[in-house]
C-alpha positions in Angstrom: -10.7 -10.8 1.2 -7.2 -9.3 1.5 -4.2 -10.7 -0.4 -1.9 -13.0 1.5 1.3 -11.2 2.3 3.0 -13.6 4.7 5.7 -15.8 3.0 4.9 -18.6 5.4 1.3 -18.7 4.4 2.2 -18.3 0.7 4.4 -21.4 1.0 1.6 -23.3 2.8 -0.8 -22.3 0.0 1.7 -23.5 -2.6 2.1 -26.8 -0.8 -1.6 -27.2 -0.6 -1.9 -26.8 -4.4 0.8 -29.5 -4.9 -1.1 -31.8 -2.5 -4.3 -31.2 -4.3 -2.7 -31.9 -7.7 -1.1 -35.1 -6.3 -4.4 -36.2 -4.8 -6.4 -35.5 -8.0 -3.8 -37.3 -10.1 -3.8 -40.3 -7.8 -7.6 -40.5 -7.9 -7.6 -40.3 -11.7 -5.0 -43.1 -11.9 -7.0 -45.2 -9.5 -10.1 -44.6 -11.6 -8.3 -45.7 -14.9 -5.0 -47.3 -14.0 -3.0 -47.6 -17.2 0.3 -46.3 -18.6 -1.6 -44.4 -21.3 -3.7 -42.5 -18.8 -0.6 -41.7 -16.7 1.3 -40.3 -19.7 -1.7 -38.3 -20.9 -2.2 -36.9 -17.4 1.5 -36.0 -17.2 1.4 -34.3 -20.7 -1.7 -32.3 -19.7 -0.2 -31.1 -16.4 3.1 -30.1 -18.2 1.2 -28.3 -21.0 -1.0 -26.3 -18.6 2.0 -25.4 -16.5 3.8 -24.2 -19.6 0.7 -22.2 -20.8 0.5 -20.6 -17.3 4.2 -19.7 -17.4 3.7 -18.2 -20.9 0.6 -16.2 -19.8 2.4 -14.6 -16.8 6.1 -14.7 -17.3 6.8 -14.7 -21.0 4.1 -12.2 -21.9 5.0 -9.9 -19.0 8.8 -10.0 -19.5 9.2 -10.4 -23.3 6.0 -9.3 -25.1 4.4 -6.5 -23.1 6.5 -5.4 -20.1 4.1 -2.6 -19.3 1.2 -4.8 -18.4 0.8 -6.7 -15.1 -1.6 -9.6 -15.1 -3.8 -10.2 -12.1 -5.0 -13.7 -13.2 -6.1 -15.7 -16.2 -9.2 -13.7 -16.8 -7.1 -10.5 -16.8 -4.8 -12.2 -19.3 -7.7 -13.2 -21.6 -9.1 -9.6 -21.4 -5.7 -8.2 -22.3 -5.2 -10.5 -25.2 -8.7 -10.0 -26.7 -8.5 -6.2 -26.3 -5.1 -6.1 -27.9 -6.2 -8.1 -30.9 -9.2 -5.7 -31.5 -6.8 -2.8 -31.9 -5.0 -2.3 -35.1 -1.3 -3.2 -34.7 
């Protein structure tokens, strides 16, 4: 499958991810409706978003500007290979 290049389709894809996240969050809150669950869900979403930002933006722009990550598996391979080498 080829990469999506159209900005319109990329925006649609992003909107679908947001809709999926909202739907999943709503279903979780319907399953266990409490403030505690809502707060834990919000913290989990925030933490994973920050980790994703770190994996792609921070590492690429501040730690290793010569490497371009293609996805989370690519990032994990890069990190594990880097730690095997002597610094």
